[in-house]
C-alpha angles and dihedrals in degrees: 000000000000102000144098111293097174109157094358121134118234125187108195117188118190094033094179106187095344100258095125095043085053090050092052089046092051088055091056103263128136106235136204108192126189125193121172098187103092093210092049089044092054092049090050091048089053094048090051089052089049090054096040094159092059091037089068086078097045129087105193117190129177095235137127120229121231126072130356106271141071122287134195105241126191112265099215140132113283110276107140092239104087120120135172084247093060116114098230119142098212107071136164127209111247133180112253120202135189121231087247090058092049091053092049097041093049095038092236110165101168112033116183111188131026114191114180133176098166102150103241101339091096086084087065099036089056090070093059105105090207087081088079088070093068126091095206131023126189117186127179103204135198117186100194131029121187093342098313118121111224107178145304127278089229090060091058091046092049094053092047089055088050090056095055100266105140101167105064123165125183117200146156114258102193145020099266112116109250135143110241084236088068106031140004145095134287119207111190126181130179 
């Protein structure tokens, strides 16, 4: 997405260390970034402080994205691989919010881009009808974590079509050997 995003609203779930939120802000977007891993959140917060001009357009919260509740999230060093489905003993309680709640709490009426990398929770988020308000959605999906089947990529695609997305592309986003039925990225545009 190398284009002008001036004045556009981006919701970025699974912000990791903040690099993608900073990229969107550099392109002119107003960014709402969410990262549940406490260590990654702290690194992202530091990265925003180091880029204070760009950070003016970024709201960063230590939230998980999924359903409105609290979740037990792995309290591990920042690696980008943690999930609420991970079998890790040391966990921390983190607020979890739906996309609908984000739109309501931040008073976002016309969201533009939803970019999520939420390690399995995409199979819950996809049922939130507020997704139909977005113009572009990018979802990194994983159908199975630690032996637990979470969903099917076709379920995500079918819901996106139901929400009015008619240009949908599924692709690999890294060099790791996975079948697209197990792991990949979906880019959907209206």
